[in-house]
C-alpha positions in Angstrom: 116.9 84.8 115.2 115.2 85.2 111.6 116.4 83.0 109.2 117.8 84.5 105.6 114.7 83.5 103.5 112.6 86.0 106.2 115.4 88.4 105.9 115.1 88.4 102.0 111.4 88.2 102.1 111.2 91.3 104.4 113.8 93.2 102.5 111.5 92.8 99.0 109.1 94.3 100.6 111.1 97.8 101.5 110.5 100.6 98.7 111.4 103.5 101.4 108.6 105.3 101.3 106.2 104.0 102.6 108.5 102.3 104.7 109.2 105.6 106.8 105.6 106.0 106.7 104.6 102.9 108.4 107.1 103.1 110.9 106.2 106.8 112.0 102.6 106.0 112.1 103.4 103.2 114.4 106.3 105.1 116.3 102.9 106.1 118.4 102.0 103.7 121.4 98.6 103.9 121.0 98.8 103.0 117.3 101.0 100.3 117.9 99.2 98.6 120.7 96.0 98.8 118.2 98.0 97.5 115.0 99.6 94.3 117.6 95.4 93.5 119.0 94.6 93.9 115.2 97.1 91.2 114.2 95.7 88.9 117.1 92.7 89.3 116.4 90.6 88.9 112.8 88.8 92.4 113.7 87.9 94.8 117.0 85.4 97.3 117.1 86.3 100.9 117.6 84.4 100.9 121.3 86.3 97.5 122.4 89.7 99.8 121.5 88.7 102.2 123.4 88.4 99.8 126.3 91.0 98.4 125.9 94.0 101.0 125.3 91.6 103.1 128.6 91.0 105.9 126.0 87.9 107.6 124.7 86.3 106.4 121.7 87.0 109.9 119.9 90.8 109.0 120.3 90.8 105.5 118.9 88.7 106.8 116.3 91.6 109.1 115.6 94.3 106.6 115.5 92.3 104.6 113.8 91.8 106.9 111.1 95.8 107.4 111.2 96.0 103.9 110.4 93.8 103.6 107.7 94.8 106.5 105.8 98.6 104.6 105.8 97.1 102.0 104.1 97.2 99.5 106.9 93.2 98.9 108.0 90.3 98.7 106.5 86.6 99.8 108.1 83.9 97.3 108.3 80.1 98.5 109.3 77.8 96.5 110.8 74.8 98.2 111.6 76.0 101.1 114.0 79.4 99.5 114.9 82.5 100.1 112.7 84.9 97.3 113.2 88.8 97.3 111.6 90.7 94.8 110.4 94.2 94.7 109.2 94.6 94.8 105.2 96.2 91.9 103.6 97.4 94.1 100.4 100.0 95.8 102.6 102.9 93.7 102.0 104.8 95.8 104.5 102.0 95.7 107.7 101.9 91.9 106.6 105.4 91.7 107.0 105.7 93.5 110.6 102.6 91.2 111.3 104.2 88.2 110.7 108.0 88.1 111.8 107.5 90.9 114.8 103.7 90.4 116.1 
């Protein structure tokens, strides 16, 4: 159960439009699983995400692109591999990670 302090912190991050957009993005099961995975791992390669979710790399990339466009993820290239991690400057996504995942 959330404390009053946690509730107040979450409410302060809500600004309407961003909140609805994030929940719409996370409404897809695969995107939610990717978000959850990145909440538990500091960074994950696209190919690993595809393997975990049992989907193709192009489909995983499409889901990651949507999450990235929602300012929830940032991309990091290392050679030919592409890694994703959660953005630390998105307060709504950070609150969801802290309180739910």
